[in-house]
N, C-alpha and C positions, 0 to 999 in steps of 0.2 A: 367123385368122377373124375379121370383124367380126360385131357383134352381131346385125345385121338377118341373116346368113347363119347364125349359130347359131341363131336363134330358127327359120328357114325349116328348117333341118337337124332339129330337134327336132319341127316340125310334121310333115315329111316321114316321120320315123320312126314318129309316130304314128300317122299313116295307114297305112303300111307293117304296122304289127302289128294293126290292125284289120281290113285287107283281107285278108291273107296269115298271119296269126299268125307262126310259127317259119319261113316259107317262107326259101329263099336270098334275100340282098339284093342280086342282081344289079339288080332293078329298081329298088330303092331308092336304089342308088349312083346308077342313072342320072338318078332323078328329082331326087336330092337336087343333082347337076350341072347338071341344068336350071334348078332353083330359084336355084341359085348364080348361073347365067348371068345369069337374070333380073334379080336383085337386083342385080348388077355394072352391068346396061343401066339399071337405073331410076335408082342412085346416081349413074351418069354424066350420066344426063339433068337430074338434081336438082342437079347440082354437086357432090356431095359425095364424089366416087371419091377414094379414097388420100388421105382426110382425115386427117392426123396426129393432130388432138387426139381422133379417135375411138378409144381406147387399146383394143388388144384384150384378149380376156378371158384371165385367167392359164390357164396350161397345168394340166394334170392333175398335173404333177410340183411346180409352183410353188403350186399350192393344199394340196398334202400337206406342203410344208415350211412353209407358213404355219401348218397345224394342228400341226405337230411344235414350231416355235418357241412356240407358244402353250402347249403342253405343258410347255414346258422354264423358262418366266419369263413371267409375268402380264403383260396388256397394259399396267397400269399402270408396272409396273416397267422394260417395254420402253420406255414413253414419256419416262421420267426418264432412262434409260441413253444413248437417242437425243440427249435435248436435250443431257445432258453432254459428250456427244462433240460434238456442235455447237459449244456454248459454250466448251469447252477443248481438246478436240484439234485441231480444224480450224483455229483462228486461227494456230496455231503451224507448221502444215504443212498448207495448204489444197489437197490435192492432189485431193479429193473434194468436190464442192458440190453441193447441191439447191437447187432453185427456191423461191422463198418461198413459205410456204404447205404444205411437205411436211410429212406426218406419218407416223408409223409405219405406220398402213393404207395411205396410197397408196404408202408404199415397199414395204411388204409385198406389195403386188398387182404392182408394176411390177417391183421388183427386190428380191426376199426373199432372195437368197444374199448380196447387199450387205450388207442389214438384218442377217442373222445373223452376217456377218463384223464389223458394227461392234459389235454387242451383244455378241460375245465379247471384244473387246479393250477395252472400256471399261465392262464391268459391276462392276469391284470396288469396293466401297462400296454397292451396291445391292441385292445379294443374297449368299447364303450362299457359302462357296468351293466348296461340291458343285454348285450351281448354275452358278458360273463355269465350273467343270471339264466339265460335260456342255456348256455352251456351246461351248467351245473344242473339245470331242472332235466335236460335230456339225459343226460347221463344216471340220474337218479331212476329215471322212467327206463331206460335200456337195463340197467341192472336190476330193477324189479321185474321187469318183462321177461329176461333170459334166465334169473335165478328162482324166482317165484313163479310165474305164469307159465313158462315153457319147461322149468325142472332142469334147465341146462346146466351141466359142470363141466369145466375146462381149463386148463393152465391159464388162457386168456382172462377169463373172468376171475379167477383168483387174483390175477396180476391187478386188475382192472380196481378190484376191491381194495387192494393193498395201497395202490396209488390214491384212491379215494380217501382211504381212511388215514394213512401217512400224512397226506397234505388236505386233510378236511376244509372244505371251505365254510365260511361263516353264512348263516342264511340271512334274509333280510332283516328279520326280526330277532330279538333274543329269547325266542321260546324253544321248548325243549327240541333236540334234534336225534337224529339216528346215528348218531358217532359209533356209539358202542354196538349197536345192531349190525353195522357194516362189518364190524370185527368178528363177531361172533358167525354170521353167514360165511366170511372168507374164511375162517378155519374149519367150520363144519364141512365145506366144501371140498377143502385141501385134505381134509381127512379121507372123505368118500372117494376122491380120486388118488389115495394113498401115494401122496407124495413124499411119504415118508421112507417109501421102499423102494430107495434107489439101487441103482446097478453098479457095481463097484468094480466090475472088469474093466479092463481096457477098452476105449472108446474104438470103434472100428474108422471112424471118420471124424474129420472135422465137424462136420453138422451135427453127428451124434454126440459129440463131448458138448457142444453147445447147449442141445437139447437137455442133455443130462443136467448140466449146471444151472439150467433155467430152473428146472423142478427143484434143485438142490436148495438155490437162493430162495425160490418161494415158500418151500417148509420152514427155512430157518427164518424168514421174514416173520412167518406166523408166529415164530417164537417171541421175536423182537417186540412185536406189536401186543402179544398176550401179555409179555411178563410187563411192559412199559404201563399198560393200562391197569395191570392188578395192582402194582405199587403205588401208581399216581393216585387211583381212586380207593385203595385200601380194599379190594374186593378179591373173591377166589379166582384163582387161576381158571383160564379158559384151556391151557396147554400146558403140559409138565416137561421139562427136561428131560432127555433119554440118552442111553449112549449110543442109539442109532445117530442121534444129532451129532454127537462128537464124530463120527464115523463119518457123517455128510461134510461135516466142515473140514475134516482131514482131507476128502477125497476132492472137495471144491479147491483147497488151497495147491493141493499135488497136480492138479489138471492145470491150474496156470491160464485158463480160457480166457481169463481177463485180468488185467493187471491192478483192477479196484477190488477184485475178491479179497485182498490180503485185508486191506482196509474194511471192508464189509463184515470178514470174518471175525477182527477186532470190535466192531460195534455187538456183535454176537456174542463175544466174550464179556463185554461190559455188563449186558443184559443178564448173562450166567452169572456173574458174580454178586449182581443184587439179586437176583433169583438165590443164590447160596446164603446171601445174608439173611433174606426172607425168612428161608428154611429155619435158620439158627435162630431167628431172633422173633419169628411170629410178626412180622409186621403189617402184613395184608390181612391178618384176621383180626376183627373188633371183639372177638371174645377173650376173656382173660385167660392168661395161658396156665396150663396146669402147672403143677409143682415141680414136674420134671424137666419143664422148659423155663422155670422161674430162675434164671441166673442174674447176676449182679451185671450193671452196665459195664465195669470194666472187665469183668470175666467176659464178658459178650464181645467187647470190642478185641480183647486180645486173641479170640478165637477166630475172628473174621479181619485178617491183614488186609489192606487194600492191595489190587493187583498193579504192578507196574509192569512198564515197558522198557525194554533197553533201547533209548534214544541214539546210541551212537550207530546201532547196527539195523535200526529200522529203516524202510524207505520212503515212510510217510511224508507227506508236504506239510508245509506251514499249518495251513487249514486243517488239515487231517489231525494233527498233532493236538492244534487247539481243541478240538471237539473230543479228541481222546483224554485230555487234560481235563475237560470238562467232565465227561464221564468219569474217571477216578475220583473227582472231587464229588462227585455224587455217590459212589461207593462208600467214600468215607464219610459223608454227611448220613448214610442209611446204616452204617455200622455204629456210628456214637449217637444216634437218635434216642435208644433206650434212657439215656442220661437225662434226658428231658421229659420222660413221661410221667404223668401223675396218675395213677390208678388206670394205667394201661389206656389211656385216653387217645387211642389211634384214632379218632376219629378227626380230631382237631390237625391231624397231619394229612388228611385227605383231601384231595379236590372235590368238589369247588371249595377253594378257599373263600374265608369270608371273616370277617372282625370277630364272630363267634370263635374262631380258629385260635384265638388269643384269650380265652378264658382261664384256663389251669396253666398260671406261670408260677408256680410255687415250689420247684424243684432246688432252688438255693436255700437250705435252711440249716438250723443249728448242727444236725446229723451229717450234713453234706462233706465228705472228706475232702482231702487236696487232690486225691487221685481222681474223684468225681469231677473238680474242678477242673483240671487237666482235662479230661474227656470233652467237657463244654468249651475249653480254650480251641480244642482240636476241631471241635465243630464249628466254632466261629469264624476259625482258619479256612475251613473248607469252604464255608458259606462265601467268603471273601474270593476265595480262589475260582469258586464257579462261577461267581458274578462277573469278575474281570474277564475271565475267557470269554464268556458271551458278549461283554461291552467291548471287547477287543476287536470284535468282528464289524465288517462294513454293513451297511444296511441293506443291502443286496443280498448278502450272504445271510443275515437273521431273517429276510422274507422268504428264503428259500430251504429254512429248516424244518423238518416235520414239527408241527406246533405244539401236539399235545405232548411229545418228548422233551422238548426244550424248554417250551413256554410252564409247563407243569411244574418241572424241576426248578425253574427260577423264581416263580413263586412260592414254592416250597424253601428255597434258602432264604428269601425274605422274610417267611413266616417264623423261621428258625431265628433270624436275628433279630425279629420284632419281640419273640418270647425271651431270648437274653437279655434284651433291653428292659422290658417290663420286671422280669424276676430279680434281675441285679437292682434296678431303681427300688423296687419294693422291699428286699432282703435287708436284714440288720445285719446280715454277714459280710464281713470284709474280705470281698474279693480280689483285692486291689494288686496283691501280691502274683496271682497267676492269672486273673482275668479283669485287667482294669476297664472301668465301665467306658471310658473315652475312647478304647480300642474297639468297641463294636462297631462305631461308624456307621450307623443306621442311617441318619440324615443324608449323609454323602453319597450310599448307593440309591437310596429312594430318589435323589434330586437327580442323580445320573440316568437312572432308569427310566424316570419320568421323562427327561429330555429325550431318551430314544422312542418312547412310547408315542409320542407326540408325531415324531418324523415319522413313523411306522405306519398311524393312522393316515397320515398324510398321503404317503406313498400306495398303500393299500388297506382301505379299511374294512376288506371283507377276508383278511387274513387272518384266521385262529389267533395268531402270537400278538398281533394288534389288539385285537378285542381283548384277551386274557390280562393284557397290562393295563387296563382300565382302573383294574382293583389298587394299581401303585398309588394313584390320587388320594384314596378313602386311607391308604395305610400313612400317608403323608399328614392326612386331617389326624388321623389317631396318634401318630407320635406327636404331634402338636398338642393334642389334646393332654396325653401322658406327661409331656415336659411340664405342664403347668400344675400338674395335680400334685406334685411333690415340689419341695426347693430343689432347684438344679443343682448337681454336684460341680465342684470347681475342675478345671484342666480339661475341659471339653475341647477337643480337638477342632482346629478351625478348617472350614471347607470351601476357603475364599479361592484356593487355586483351582478350583473346578470352573471350567467354561462349558457352556452348551455347545458352543460353535464347533467344539472337537466333534460333534455330531453331526452337524449341520453339512459339513465338508465330506462327508466320508463317503458318500456316493449319490448319484444322480438319480431321477427319478426312472424307474425301469420303463423303459419304450417310451412312448409319447403321450404324455397327459392330456386328458380330455375335458379338462377345464380351463377356463381363461385365465392365464397367469396374471392378466391385470385387474381383475375383479376383487380380490383380497389379497392380503398379506399371507406370507407364509404361516405367521404366528396367529393371526386372525382365522386362518384354515384349520390349523390344529385346534385351537380352542372351539370353533364351531363344532369339529368333527368330533371331539371330545365330550363337549356338553350334551350334544344331539343323542350321543350313545348312551351316556347316564340317562338323560331324562328317558330315552326309550325303554331302559332298564326299570324305571319305575313306571312306566305307563302300561308294561305288558303285564299287569298282574301282580307285580311285586309290590311288596311292601315298603315303606320308608326305609332308609339307610339308617336305621337305630342298632344299637349294640347287638342285640339278639337275634336280628334279622340276616339272612344270607344276601350277600351282594353276588351274583351270579357271574362274576368277571371271567370266572374261568367255565363259561358256558356251555362248553362243548363238550364237558363231562356231566351235565345235569341228568343225561338219561339213564345212569347208572343204577339206579333204583325201579326202573319200568323197562328190563331189556326182555328181548326175546328169549324164552328159556330153551335152550338147546341142550342135548346130552353131549356133554364135551367129555374128552380123554383126559382123565386126572393121574 
């Protein structure tokens, strides 16, 4: 209802009570309809009918939600969180954008559910943990109420689900969570809204172009989330690539509604590269491929060259280039992975990763050719490049990354290095000419990532990236035991040049900390956080950390085997 209609309705309601008291409102309803018709005719005559800049007033539910948000977090804190999200989260994954001049007041009126989702994922450091928990719980309640109880479907809900999925926050315990369900509900809703059916004709107004770009980003983001979950979990895809998506991406870039759309489309292309590799190599299916798909690792690698960008002509900033380099290293890893397969042991390359991911490490044997060793050497190089890209970021930037996309692939690259370490150490084949054992540098990367993991836990222990890196300590213990199992090889490279202080000084805490800085030292705080997290892992019904038990440090993927069964397009 427009503002004019709303005022006419209030006026009619007052007249009714003045004349009829509490009499039945059938006359009122007729009067309101008549007034509304007159208002529409007057608006049409004045040329303001259906004018989109006359924003409708918020619904009662939206107003109630705004009041609820204000009761959970102050306007001043909300403003800081929102700008922190725009300054640090959006540049790394620009899936939801806002017009220039958007404030929490205007966003709260237009899209309160989306505002709540943003506050729930980005509030660490700006309010106490109890408030963070309250925001997370309220977001879950609102999403469940709107999507399931009321059966609502809207672009706002899709965007809120995308924010909640990409920057999923860890629950208080390490119990099973609903990360995968959020993604499925989001994609199902996007399909029902027909977001893929975009209009490619020239936009009549700037506002029309913006709304169209929002729908295009939302649909392409569904593909990013679907593909990343599929390959990280090694499960069937929720959404397949189509020619329509290519048209959407081309249209989005051509419209130039936002400068960040070029980088966003590059992120989509990276996921498309992984999708193409998966289609050729059958990486997301745990079923053994048929003979038609059973190609040699070398043939598979040659058919899936990594995609590169022209660094000289691109307009990406340093951070964006680092994230693209990260993504290209991921593509190279996926393309070379079959060289490490033993009887199509896809499950060992799937999250949640654990010590049992390192069981089958016999892919170097007497029949291994020099070409296959070259593939393994390229795999090692890609793992190093991926880890170095990540470790080159500041701690603030790390905490603003989508955790499942980056955390899952970082641990994946560590598992790859561990597998190389174990198979070369156990093998009787001399690999020194192509793949020297000391070049793996597993200990160095575990130490570096372990130092960063402790800092991340101090700054934001509810961040899924921080939680996922708990497995690093277990991998360090595993490597130590492996190093004792057989006699050490000579010429192991020294790691003495690494200093943890390099990461201690990268970035300050986000916002204002809510702990007494004088109560414990930083190292003590890190040790306490890490130990309590590991103890919680063991106390939540999980088995002791033995070889054949699963350490659910990548716990945010644990719900993969128990998801809601939606009919999804393939």
